[in-house]
C-alpha positions as a Markdown table, in Angstrom:
| # | Residue | x | y | z |
|---|---|---|---|---|
| 1 | Met | 12.2 | -11.8 | -7.9 |
| 2 | His | 9.9 | -12.8 | -5.0 |
| 3 | Asp | 6.4 | -14.0 | -5.6 |
| 4 | Leu | 4.8 | -11.2 | -3.6 |
| 5 | Glu | 1.3 | -12.4 | -3.9 |
| 6 | Ala | 2.3 | -15.8 | -2.4 |
| 7 | Arg | 4.1 | -14.1 | 0.5 |
| 8 | Ile | 1.5 | -11.5 | 1.6 |
| 9 | Asp | -1.4 | -12.6 | 3.9 |
| 10 | Trp | -4.2 | -11.1 | 1.9 |
| 11 | Asn | -6.6 | -9.7 | 4.6 |
| 12 | Glu | -10.2 | -10.6 | 4.1 |
| 13 | Glu | -11.3 | -7.4 | 5.8 |
| 14 | Cys | -10.9 | -5.5 | 2.5 |
| 15 | Arg | -11.8 | -8.4 | 0.2 |
| 16 | Trp | -8.6 | -8.3 | -1.9 |
| 17 | Ser | -9.0 | -8.9 | -5.6 |
| 18 | Pro | -6.5 | -11.1 | -7.2 |
| 19 | Gly | -3.6 | -9.2 | -8.7 |
| 20 | Ile | -1.7 | -6.1 | -7.7 |
| 21 | Ser | -2.7 | -3.0 | -9.6 |
| 22 | Arg | -0.2 | -0.5 | -8.1 |
| 23 | Met | 2.8 | -0.8 | -5.8 |
| 24 | Thr | 5.7 | 1.4 | -4.8 |
| 25 | Phe | 8.6 | 1.2 | -2.4 |
| 26 | Ser | 9.5 | 3.9 | 0.2 |
| 27 | Pro | 12.7 | 5.8 | -0.7 |
| 28 | Asp | 14.7 | 3.8 | 1.8 |
| 29 | Gly | 13.3 | 0.5 | 0.4 |
| 30 | Arg | 12.0 | -0.7 | 3.7 |
| 31 | Val | 8.3 | -0.3 | 3.0 |
| 32 | Leu | 6.1 | -1.5 | 0.1 |
| 33 | Ala | 2.8 | 0.1 | -0.5 |
| 34 | Val | 0.3 | -2.1 | -2.4 |
| 35 | Thr | -3.1 | -1.4 | -4.0 |
| 36 | Asp | -5.2 | -4.2 | -5.6 |
| 37 | Ala | -7.7 | -4.1 | -8.4 |
| 38 | Ser | -10.6 | -3.4 | -6.0 |
| 39 | Cys | -8.7 | -0.4 | -4.6 |
| 40 | Cys | -7.7 | -2.0 | -1.2 |
| 41 | Phe | -4.5 | -0.6 | 0.2 |
| 42 | Arg | -1.9 | -2.1 | 2.5 |
| 43 | Leu | 1.7 | -1.4 | 3.7 |
| 44 | Tyr | 4.3 | -4.2 | 4.1 |
| 45 | Glu | 7.7 | -4.4 | 5.7 |
| 46 | Val | 10.1 | -5.5 | 3.0 |
| 47 | Gly | 11.9 | -8.8 | 3.8 |
| 48 | Thr | 9.4 | -10.1 | 6.4 |
| 49 | Trp | 6.3 | -9.1 | 4.3 |
| 50 | Arg | 4.4 | -8.4 | 7.6 |
| 51 | Glu | 1.6 | -5.9 | 7.3 |
| 52 | Ile | 2.4 | -2.6 | 8.9 |
| 53 | Pro | -0.3 | -1.0 | 11.0 |
| 54 | Trp | -1.8 | 1.9 | 9.2 |
| 55 | Thr | -4.2 | 4.6 | 10.3 |
| 56 | Gly | -5.0 | 5.9 | 6.8 |
| 57 | Pro | -7.5 | 4.6 | 4.3 |
| 58 | Thr | -7.5 | 0.9 | 3.4 |
| 59 | Glu | -10.2 | 1.0 | 0.8 |
| 60 | Gly | -10.9 | 3.3 | -2.2 |
| 61 | Val | -7.2 | 3.9 | -2.9 |
| 62 | Thr | -6.4 | 4.1 | -6.6 |
| 63 | Ser | -2.8 | 5.3 | -6.4 |
| 64 | Val | 0.0 | 5.9 | -3.9 |
| 65 | Ala | 3.3 | 7.7 | -3.6 |
| 66 | Phe | 5.9 | 8.4 | -1.0 |
| 67 | Ser | 7.5 | 11.8 | -0.6 |
| 68 | Glu | 11.2 | 12.1 | -1.4 |
| 69 | Asp | 12.1 | 12.0 | 2.3 |
| 70 | Gly | 9.8 | 9.1 | 2.9 |
| 71 | Lys | 8.0 | 10.9 | 5.7 |
| 72 | Thr | 4.7 | 11.3 | 3.9 |
| 73 | Ile | 2.4 | 9.0 | 1.9 |
| 74 | Ala | 0.0 | 10.5 | -0.7 |
| 75 | Thr | -3.0 | 8.3 | -1.5 |
| 76 | Gly | -5.1 | 9.0 | -4.6 |
| 77 | Met | -8.7 | 8.2 | -3.7 |
| 78 | Arg | -11.5 | 6.7 | -5.9 |
| 79 | Glu | -13.5 | 9.9 | -5.4 |
| 80 | Thr | -10.7 | 11.9 | -7.0 |
| 81 | Thr | -9.1 | 13.4 | -3.9 |
| 82 | Val | -5.5 | 13.1 | -2.8 |
| 83 | Leu | -4.9 | 12.7 | 0.9 |
| 84 | Leu | -1.5 | 13.1 | 2.7 |
| 85 | Trp | -0.5 | 10.9 | 5.6 |
| 86 | Pro | 2.5 | 10.5 | 7.9 |
| 87 | Ser | 4.5 | 7.5 | 6.9 |
| 88 | Pro | 4.8 | 4.7 | 9.5 |
């Protein structure tokens, strides 16, 4: 098992809290979606652990899921809404 927290460059822009609260892999296993304790959200390329550019929300995300075909990401937001986004 990889030490994910040691490999990811925690971006100060969102003020990551220590510890991952939620994470999920895309159906093809190429993308990892991560949310921390302060509800910051990022996407990473599995293997290189590079952050993937993302036009969706980066803050206030409490949960995340990929659609079965991997083309859509659903983000559960702190204010109790769910938003759908095209997957990168």
